[in-house]
N, C-alpha and C positions, 0 to 999 in steps of 0.2 A: 174203579167206578168213576174216579173225577174225570179222567180221559174219555170215557165212554158216554159220560154225561152230554157235553157239547155236540156230539154226532148225533145224538138223538132228538136234539132240538128242532132241525130242519129235516122233513121226510126227504129220502135218498132221491126220489124222482124229482121234487123240486131242486134240491143242492145240483144236480146235473145240470139244470138249465137255469140256473141262478145269472148268468151272464147275459143271457137273452132277454130274461126277464128285467134285467136292469136296462137294457137297450130300449125296452118297451116304456119303461117308467121315464126314462130320459126323454123320449119322445113327447110323452105327457107333460113333462116339466118344459121341453122345448116351447109347446104351444103357449103355455102359460108367459114365459120370459120373453118369447118370440113378440107376442103382441105389444108388450111395453115399449120393447126395444125399436119396433117398426115406429110406433105412434111418435117416438121421440123425433125421428127424421121427418114426419107428416106434420108436426106443431105448426111450422110456418105456412105450408099450403092450406091446413084447414083453419088457420088465422086469416087466409085472404078471401077478399069478396067473393059473393057467388058470381059467377059459375064455376070459377075455379076451386073454390074452397067454400066455407060456410060463414066466413067472417066473423069468426068467433074471436071476442075480446081476449085479453090476457088472463082475467079472473075465470073466463068461460073455459080457457084451454087447461087453466089448474083444475077445475071442477071434472073436465073430462077425464083429466089424470086422476084426481083423488076420488072420484064418485066409485070407480073402479076398486082403488085403493082402501077406501074404508070399509066398503061392502066385504070385502075381502077379508082384511083385517077382523071386522066385527064378528064375523061367521068362522071365523078360523077354529075356533073352539069347539063350537056347535058340530062343525063337520068332522073334526076328530074323534068327538065323542060318538056320533053317528057311524063313522066308520069302524071304531072298535065294537059297537054294538050289532050294527046290520051286516058286516062285513065291509073291508076296505076295498074288494073289488067292485062291489055294486055301488059303493058311492064314487069310486073313481069312474065308472061306467055313466053315472046319472051326471057328474059333474062336468065331463067333458061334453055330453050332450047339450047341456043349459049352455055351455060356454060356445058351442058352434052355434046354437041358434041366436045368442046374443051378438055373436059376430056379423052373422047374416044380417040381422036386423040393424047394426051401427053402420055396417056399408052402406045402408041406403037412407040415413037419415036426412031429415030436410031441414033442421035446425040445429044449432047448438044445444039447445035444450032436448031435444030427441036423442042426442048422441051422449049428454050425459046419463040419461036413463038407460039407454042400451048397455052403455059402460058399466053402468051398475049390476046390469043382470048378467054381463061377463064375469063380473068380479064375484056374483053369487056362484056361478060355474067353478071358476078358478079355486074359491075357498075349499070345494071339495075334492079338488085334483092336488092340490099342493102337499097337504098333510098326509094324504093316503099313499104319494109315492114315496116318502120317506118311510113312512110306516110298513109297506110291504118291503121295502129293501131291509129294514131291520129284521123282518120275518123270515128273509129268504137266505140271509148270510148269516154265518157263524161270526161271534163276536171278535175273532181276530181279523176277520176278513172285513169286518165292517169301517174301519177307518180308510181302507183301499177303495171299498165300494162309494163310499161318502165322498172322496176326493175325487173320484171319476165323475160322480153325480153332479159335484162343484164344478166341474170342467165342462159338464153338459151346460150348466147356467153361461160359461165363456162362449162356449159354441153358439148358442141361441143369441147371444148378445153380438156375436160376430155376424150371423146370418141376418139378423133382423134389419139394422140399418142400409146393409146393402140391398136386401129383398126389397124394402120399403122405398129406396132410391129408384131400383129398377122399375117397380109398379108406378111410381109418380111419375117417371118420365115417359110411360108408356099409356096409361090408364089414369081415371080419375082417383080421386084421394080415397074414395069407399073401399078400391082394391086392397088397402092396407088391412082392412078388416075381413074382406072375403077370403082372402089367402087362406086363413085359419080353418075354413070348412073342409077342403079336403085332407089337409093333416089329421084333422079329429075324426073323420070318418076311417083314415089308414089306422090311428091309433086304437080307435074302439074295435076293429077288426081283429088287430093284433093281441090286444088286451083280452077279448074273449077267448083265444086260442091258448095264449100262454100262459098268464097271470092267475097264481092260485088266490083262492080267498082265504081271510084269516080275519080272526075277530078277537077281543079281549074277552076271554072267560067270565070276567067280573067288571063289565063296563059300568061306568058311573052314570048317573041320573043326568037327565038335560036339565039346561039351568037358563030358562027363557027369560027370566028376569035380568040374570046377569047379562045376558047377550043383550038387550035392551037399551039396559043402562049404558054400557059400553059403546054402542053404536051411535047413541043420541048424543054422550057426552063427546065421543070423537069429532062428530060432524058438527056441533056447536063451536068446539074449540077450532077446528079446522076452517070453519065458515068464519068466524071473528078474526082469525089472522089474515086470510085471503080479502076480507072486507077491509080490514086496516090499509093494506098493501094498495089496494085498488082506491081508497080514499087520499093516501100517503096521510094519514092521520090518525094515530094508534089511541089518540086520546077521547075521538068521538065517543059520544054515548052509547050508542048502539054497539061499537065494536066491542069497547070495554065490558058491557052487559054482557054479551054473547061469549067473549073470552070467559068472564067470570062465571056464568052459567055452564059452560062447558066443563071448568075445573071443577065446580062443584058438583055435577052428576059423576065426573069419573072419581071422585073421594067417594061419594055415594056407592059407587061400584066397589071399589075397594073393601069399604065398611060392610057391603052386603056379602062380598066373596069369604071374608072372615070369617064372617058370622053362619054362611051356610054350611049345612051338611053334604052339599052336591055341587060344590062350586064348579064354574067354567074355568076359573083359573086357582089352582092351590096356591094360596099366597104363601105357604110354608116352605115351598120351594126356594124361595128368593131368600129365606134364612141363611141359605148356603152361600156363602160370598163369593167362591168360585164360579157357580152357575149362574149367580147375578151378574158377575162381571161378564161372562161370556155373551149371555142375553143381552146386557147393555152396551156390550163392544158392537153387535150386530145392528142394534137400532141406530146408535153414534154414527157407523161408518155410512150407513144407506141414508141418514139424513143430510151428512155432507155430499155424497154422490149425487142422488137423485136433484139435488138443487143445482149442481154443478151441470148434469146433463139437460137441464132445463135450460140453461142459459147459453150454453155451449153452441146449441143449434142455433140460435139467434146472431150468436158471434160468426158462425162459420157462414149462414146463407144471408142474414140480411146485413151485416158488415163486411165480411169477405167475399161475398157475391157467389159462394161456390152452390151448385146445385144439390136436390134432395140426394142423388146419386152420389156426387163427389162427397157430401157430408157423410153419407154412410160407409164409404170406403177410409175417410179420414179417422172414422172411429174405430177401424178395423185392429189397430194397435192395442186399444183398451182390451177387447175380446181376447185377442191371440194371447196377450201375456196372462189372461185367466185360463185359458184353454190349455197353455203351456205349463203354466205352474201349479194351478189348484192341484191335479193329481200328484204332484211330488211335494207339495207342503208338507206331508207327513213326514218326509225325509228329515227336512229341517226341523220340525218339532222332533223326530228322534236325536238329533244330534245336540239341538240348543234348550229345547223344552217349549212348551205353551207359551210362556210369558214373554221369551225374547222374541219368538217369532210373530207374535200378535202385536207386541209393542213395536217392532220396528215395521210392521206392516201398516200400523196407523201413523206412525211419525213418517213414512214415505208418503201416503195419501194427504197427509196436513202440508209437506214440503212441496207437493206437486199443485194443491189449491193455492199456496202463495206464490208459485209460479204462474198460475192462471193471472194473479193479478197484475203481472208484468207484461203480460199480451197487449199490443197495440195492432190497429187496423192494417201495418205493412210489417209484423213480425214475420221472420221466414216461418212457413207454415212446417218444416221438419222440426221446429221446436215444440209445436202443438202434439206432432205426433210422439216425440219422446215423452212429455208429459202425460199423453195418454196411455202409452205402455207402462210407465212405471205406476200409474195409478192402478191397472189392472195387475200389474206386479203385486203391488201392495194389498190389495183386494183379495187376491187368492191366498196371501198369506194371513189372511185374517178369517176368511169364511171357512176354510177346511178346519184348522184346529178348533174353532169356537163351535162348530158344527158336530164335532165328534164328542166335545165336552158336554155339549146339550144332550144329544142322543143317548149318550153312554149314561147320563146322569139318571135316569129312569128304566124300571124293569122294562123288557123287551113288548110285555102286553100293553104298556103304555107308552107304544112308540108314537101314537097319533097324537096324543097330548103334547108330547115333546117336540115333535114337528111343529105341532101348531103353535106352540110358545114362540119358537124360533123363527118362524114366517110372520107371526104376529107383530112381534118387536121389529122385524126387516120391513115389513109394509108399513106400520106406525112410524117409525123412523123415517121411512121415503117419504110417505105424505105429510108428515110435520115438517121434513127438510124441503120439499116442494113448496109448502105453503108460507114457511117463515123465510126460507132464502127468495122465492118468488117474490113475496112480498117487500122484503129488502131491496130487491132488483127493481120492482115498480117503484117505492118510494123514493129511492136514490136517483131512479131514472127522470120521475116528474119534477123533483127538485133541480135536475139538470137542463129540463127542456122547456121548465114554465116560461122563463124570460125570453125565451125565443118565439113563444107562438102567437106573437102580436098579429101576422097577417091571416091567421087563421080566425074563420067566421066563430063568433061568439058562441053561437049553439053547440058547435062539436069541439071547443077548445078543451073541454075537460076529458072527453073521449080520446082526442088526440095525444093528449100527454100520458096516456095509460101505459104505453110500450112502443116499442121502435116500430112495429109493424102499422099500430094504429097511425104513429105520426108520417110514416112512408106513405102509407095510403092516402091520408089527407093530403099529404103535399102533391101526390100524383094527380088528385082532383083540381089542386089549385092551380096546374100547369106551370108556366115559367116563374110565376110568382112563387110555387111551393119550391124551386131548385133550392133555394135559400135555406131550407129548413134540413137538407139531407146531411151535410157537414155536421151541424149543432146535434142533430139526432144519433149519429155515429159517435160523436165525442160524449154526449151525455149517457149514451149505453155503455159504451167503454168503462167509463168511470163507475157507474152502478156496477158493471159485471167485476171491476175490480173490490169493489167494497163487499160484494157479497162471496166472492172467493175467500176474502180473508174471513169473514164470519163461518165460513164454512172450515176452514183450516184451524180456526179457534174451536169448534167443536171437535174435530179430529184429535186435536190435543188434549181436550178433555178425555176422550175414548183410550188416548194413550195411557194416561196417568191411570185411568181405572183399572185397565188390564194389567198394567205395570204392578200395581199395588195389590192385586187380588188374584190373578190367575197363577196356577203352579208354575213352578220353575222346571228345571230338567231335573229329573228323580235321581239320586244318587243310588247307588248299587244294591245296598242293604234295605232301602225304602223303595226300590224299583216298583213303580205304579201303585204307591200307596195312596197318594192323593187322589188319583182315579177312582180307586176301590172306595174311597171316603166318600164319593158323590153317589154311589150306587147303594139303595137302599137294600137292608137284609131281604133275603130272599132272591137276589138275582143271581 
C-alpha cells in the first residue's frame, strides 16, 4: 500500500507530460523574472531626459521598481488562495493576461508617474502567476522528483536573468526605451496558448477563506515603510519629521497586520508556520539574500554605464556570468545538499554573497573589468546554493494541497526583501552620494542644486546643460558615486552575514543514516 500511494497522487496522463508542463511553467516564470532583469539595464536610459527617456529621478526609478514589487508581494497570498480555490490554471491564465496588458501600457508611458502606475498593474498580474507556477509543479511531480524539478525551476530564474539584460541591451540599442516592456507581449501570447493546451487544472479541496483586511493592512504597511525609507534617501535626512512619521506609521500598520493575522480564523499568513525554526530560517534567508542582491543590482548598472561608460547591451553582457552561474549550479545544488546538508550549503552560499559584496567595495573607475565578471559569477554561484535548498525546505514544509500558500510565502519574502533592499540600500546610496557631491555643486544654479545632488545621472544631466562650466562636475560626480557604492556594498555584505548566521543556527545539517530525512519529515504536518 505504501508504495502504491505515491503513484496514485498524480494521474498517469499528467505524469507522462510533466516535463513539458514544467517547460510551460518556466516560460511563465521567465516572463515575470525577465521583466525585472530587463528593467535593470534600462534604468539609466529611463532616467535620461526626454526624448531618449522619461527623465525619472532616482526616487522615481526606485518607485518604478517597487510599485511592481509591493503590489506583487502584497497580493501573493490572496493570489495563492484564489488559485487554491478557483483552480491554479485559471489564475495563471488571468495573471498572464493582466501582466501582458500592463506591459503594453507601460511601454507607452508619457511620464514617470504613468510608468509607476502601469508597473503596479504588471505586479498585479505577476502576483497571480508566480505562486501558481510552483503550486502546479508540486501537483504534477511526485515528492521524490520535486527537489529535481524545483532545481530546474530555479535554473529557469538564472536563464531569465541571463536573457533579460542582453535582450534589454539589444532593444535599447535599436528601439526606444518602451520596447523593454513591449517585448513581454508576444511571450505572454505564446505562454497562454501553451498553457491552455498542456497544463492541467488543480485546486485545494478545502481552500481557505479570503482575508481582505489582512491584504489591505500588509499593502498599506509596506508602502508606508518603503515610502519613508526612499524619502529619507531622497532628502539625505532620516531625522526629517515626515520620514520618521511615515516609517513609524508603516511599522505600526505591519504590527497591526501580524496581530490581526494571529487572531483571525482565516489568515492570509498562518503565523503558526513561523514557530518552526527551520521553516522561518529558510524564509528569512530568501528575504535577506534578495535584500542584499537587489540593492547591488540597482547600483551596479550606474557603475557600468555612468562611471565606466558601457552601453546598455554591453552592461547586459557584463551581467551574463551572474545568470550563467545560476543556470549551471541551481539544478545541481541538490547534489551538494545531499553531500553536505542544507545548513552547510546555504551558509556557504550566504558567505560567498557577503564576500562578493565586500569585493564590490574595492571596485574603482579603472578596475580591470574581468574582476567584475568574477564577482558576478561567484555571486550567481552563491545564489544558486541558497535558492534551491531553501525552496525545497519551504515547499515540502506544507501539504501538497497548500502548495499555493507555500509558494506565496517564499515569493512574498523574496519580493519584500528585494523591495526593502532597493529602498534601504538605494537610500544609503542616495545619502552617501549627496554628502559626497554637495560641496562641488557651487557652479549649479540654486534652483536645481537639490535635484542635481540626488544621483550621478542627475548631476551629469545638469553638468551637460552647463556646457564647459559643467565639465568640472564629472570627476567629483564619479568619485562621489564610487564612495557611495562602496558604502552601500558594505551594508549589503553586513545583511548577507546576518543571513549566514541565521541559516547556520537553524537549518538542518546533513542527516545521519539512522535519522535520514527525519528533520525534513518533522516539517511536514501530519496527513502529508
